[in-house]
C-alpha positions in Angstrom: 2.4 10.9 -14.8 4.0 7.5 -14.0 3.6 6.4 -10.4 5.7 3.6 -9.0 4.2 2.1 -5.8 6.1 0.1 -3.3 4.8 -1.7 -0.2 6.7 -1.3 3.0 8.9 -4.2 4.2 7.9 -6.9 6.6 7.1 -6.2 10.3 6.6 -8.5 13.3 2.8 -8.0 12.8 3.1 -9.1 9.2 4.8 -12.3 10.4 2.0 -12.9 12.9 -0.7 -12.0 10.3 -2.1 -9.2 12.4 -4.0 -6.3 10.9 -1.8 -3.2 11.2 -3.8 -0.4 9.6 -2.9 3.0 11.3 -1.1 1.2 14.1 2.5 2.4 13.8 4.6 -0.8 13.7 8.3 -0.6 12.7 10.0 -2.9 10.3 11.3 -6.1 11.8 15.0 -6.9 11.6 14.1 -9.5 9.0 12.2 -6.8 7.1 15.2 -4.4 7.2 17.6 -7.1 6.2 15.5 -8.2 3.2 15.5 -4.6 1.9 19.2 -3.8 2.4 21.1 -3.6 -0.8 18.0 -3.3 -3.0 16.9 -0.4 -5.2 14.3 0.3 -7.8 15.3 -0.5 -11.4 16.9 2.8 -12.8 14.0 3.4 -15.2 11.5 3.5 -12.4 13.5 5.7 -10.0 12.3 9.4 -9.7 13.5 12.6 -8.2 10.4 12.8 -6.0 9.8 10.0 -3.4 6.8 10.3 -1.0 6.1 7.9 1.8 3.3 7.2 4.2 4.3 8.7 7.6 4.0 5.4 9.4 7.5 4.2 10.4 7.3 0.9 8.5 6.9 2.9 5.3 9.5 5.7 6.2 12.1 3.0 7.1 11.5 1.3 3.7 11.7 4.6 1.8 15.0 5.5 3.6 16.5 2.1 2.7 15.3 1.8 -0.9 15.9 5.4 -1.8 19.5 5.1 -0.8 19.1 7.7 1.9 17.9 10.5 -0.4 15.4 12.9 1.1 11.7 12.1 0.7 8.5 13.7 1.8 5.7 12.1 3.8 1.9 12.5 3.3 -0.9 11.1 5.5 -3.0 10.4 2.5 -0.6 7.4 1.8 -1.3 5.8 5.1 -2.7 2.3 5.3 -6.4 1.9 5.4 -7.8 2.6 8.9 -9.0 -0.8 10.1 -10.5 0.6 13.3 -11.4 -2.0 15.9 -9.9 -4.8 13.8 -6.3 -3.5 14.2 -4.1 -5.9 16.2 -6.3 -8.9 15.4 -5.8 -11.7 12.9 -8.4 -12.7 10.4 -8.8 -15.9 12.4 -9.4 -13.9 15.6 -12.1 -11.9 13.9 -13.8 -15.0 12.3 -13.9 -16.6 15.8 -15.5 -13.6 17.5 -17.9 -12.5 14.7 -18.0 -14.8 11.6 -21.3 -13.3 10.3 -20.0 -9.8 10.6 -16.8 -10.6 8.8 -18.6 -12.3 5.9 -21.0 -9.4 5.6 -18.1 -6.9 5.6 -16.1 -8.8 3.0 -19.1 -9.1 0.7 -19.2 -5.3 0.5 -15.9 -5.1 -1.3 -14.8 -1.5 -1.9 -17.5 -0.4 0.6 -16.4 -2.7 3.4 -16.0 -0.7 6.6 -14.4 -2.2 9.7 -16.0 -0.8 12.9 -14.6 2.7 13.5 -12.5 2.4 10.3 -12.7 3.4 6.7 -13.6 1.8 3.4 -11.2 0.9 0.5 -13.2 3.3 -1.6 -12.3 6.1 0.8 -8.6 5.0 0.6 -8.8 5.2 -3.2 -10.3 8.7 -2.9 -7.6 10.0 -0.7 -4.9 8.5 -2.9 -6.4 10.2 -6.0 -6.7 13.5 -4.0 -2.9 13.2 -3.3 -2.1 12.5 -7.0 -4.5 15.0 -8.7 -2.8 18.2 -9.8 0.8 17.1 -9.2 3.3 18.2 -11.9 6.0 15.5 -11.6 6.3 13.2 -14.6 7.5 10.4 -12.4 6.8 9.7 -8.7 7.7 6.9 -6.3 5.3 6.2 -3.4 6.1 4.0 -0.5 2.8 2.9 1.0 0.8 -0.1 2.2 -1.0 -3.1 0.8 -4.4 -1.5 1.4 -3.4 1.6 -0.5 -2.0 -0.4 -3.5 -5.1 -2.7 -3.5 -7.3 0.4 -3.6 -5.2 1.8 -6.6 -5.5 -1.6 -8.4 -9.2 -1.6 -7.8 -9.7 1.9 -9.0 -7.5 1.4 -12.1 -9.0 -2.0 -13.1 -12.6 -1.7 -12.1 -12.2 -4.6 -9.6 -14.8 -4.3 -6.9 -13.0 -6.3 -4.3 -15.9 -8.7 -3.8 -13.8 -11.5 -5.3 -10.2 -12.4 -5.7 -8.2 -9.8 -7.7 -8.0 -10.4 -11.4 -4.2 -10.3 -11.2 -1.6 -11.9 -8.9 0.4 -9.3 -6.9 3.9 -10.0 -5.5 3.9 -7.5 -2.6 7.7 -7.3 -2.4 7.9 -5.9 -5.9 7.1 -2.6 -7.5 3.7 -1.8 -9.2 3.5 1.0 -11.7 0.5 3.1 -12.7 -0.2 6.0 -15.0 -2.4 9.0 -14.2 -3.9 10.8 -17.1 -6.6 13.5 -16.5 -7.5 12.0 -13.1 -7.8 8.5 -14.6 -5.5 5.9 -12.9 -4.4 3.0 -15.1 -2.2 -0.1 -14.4 1.1 0.2 -16.3 3.2 -2.8 -15.1 2.9 -5.2 -12.2 5.4 -7.2 -10.2 8.6 -5.5 -11.2 11.5 -6.9 -9.2 13.9 -4.6 -7.3 17.5 -4.8 -8.2 20.8 -4.9 -6.4 22.2 -1.5 -5.5 
């Protein structure tokens, strides 16, 4: 199976560098405008599109799919950042710098207070993918979900910078073979509709 993953468009909280997590923030007007008139390259398009149910993802799916029907699945939701949601990294460093450093050092096992770990995000993503029959699938999700997929596919433990540069406004493709996720191509530009 080939999986094409797209991150949702920009929101006001993205512009403010606030942690969104499960908080249901819509696309900003700037985010909508940046997506209008764009599509996946034809070779990446698929009959089946599935989106996170959060509105920033469903709005992105609606725009980029050209208005075609798509399903939603909660397993594609952003990582639950718990008590950190709504804060910036700067806010969190100012209130609990030691706690932030200790959390970040845990990589895939970092758990925000009342949140979930990247490892748990990767597990729910693989749970969603395992057993599906489609040869091609397009997922509209979130940075945390795509980072978890990249970590699982590459062996990156998230305790350091990723071993690849990701352009979040582009498509990332993976293959799934017998429950093994592999990176296919990264940073594939969207094209004019």
